[in-house]
N, C-alpha and C positions, 0 to 999 in steps of 0.2 A: 876540360871545361871546351865542348864546341863553337868555335867562332861564331859570333852573332854575324847572320843573313843579312844584308842593309837591301832594300827591296828596288832602291833609287841607283845602285851601286849595279844592280842584276838588269834592271833595263835600258842599261848602255852597254852590256857584255854581249857580244856574238854567242862563244860556247859557254854553257852552261853545265855544272854537274848538276848530278841528280838531286841532291837537296837544295839548290838554290830553282832548280825549275819548278822542286815541289811548292817550295814559296812563290815565285813567282805565278803558279797557276793555282794556288792557295790548295792544293793539295800535300797529300803527305810523299814522300818519300816512296815508300812502299807503293803506295798507288803510282806514281811514275814507274818505278820498275815493273809492274804487271804491265802495264800501257806500252812499255818499249818491249817485254817478252812477248807475251799475250796476245795486247791487242785487243781490240772490239770486230765485228763482223765486219768493219771498212777497212779494217789495216792495221799497223804496227805503229808507235812512235818512232822515226826514223833516229837512226846515235852513230856516234864515232864511237869508238873503242881503239886506245893505244896500250898495250899490255894490262894494266888490271884497270886504267883510267878510263870513266866511260863519259861524255860530252853530248850536250842536246843542244842543238842549234834553238837560239831564242825562237828566229821566224819559222822554223818546221813544228815549234810546240803553237806557235799561233795557231798556222797553218793546220795542225790535227783539229783544235778544237774551234776552225772557222767547217771544216771537212762534217763534225760531227751536232755541229748546229742544229737543233731543232724548226722544222720551218712552221709557223702556223695556219691553219686551214683558211 
C-alpha cells in the first residue's frame, strides 16, 4: 500500500518526488511526468535525476505555474 502523502509535509520540503509534486499541484503523477519530459510551448518542468530517482524542486514547480498563468485582458 502506497504511503499517504501529507500536503503539510510537502509544503516545507525543497525537493519533491513526482508523486509529491503531483499532490502539491493537484495533478496526476502522469501529468507531472509529461510536463517534465514533453513540456508546453513555453518549456519543460525542470527536474533533477540521480540514478532512477527523479526530484522536482518545489520552487521550480511554483515558477513553472507562474510562467503559465493566463493573463486577463
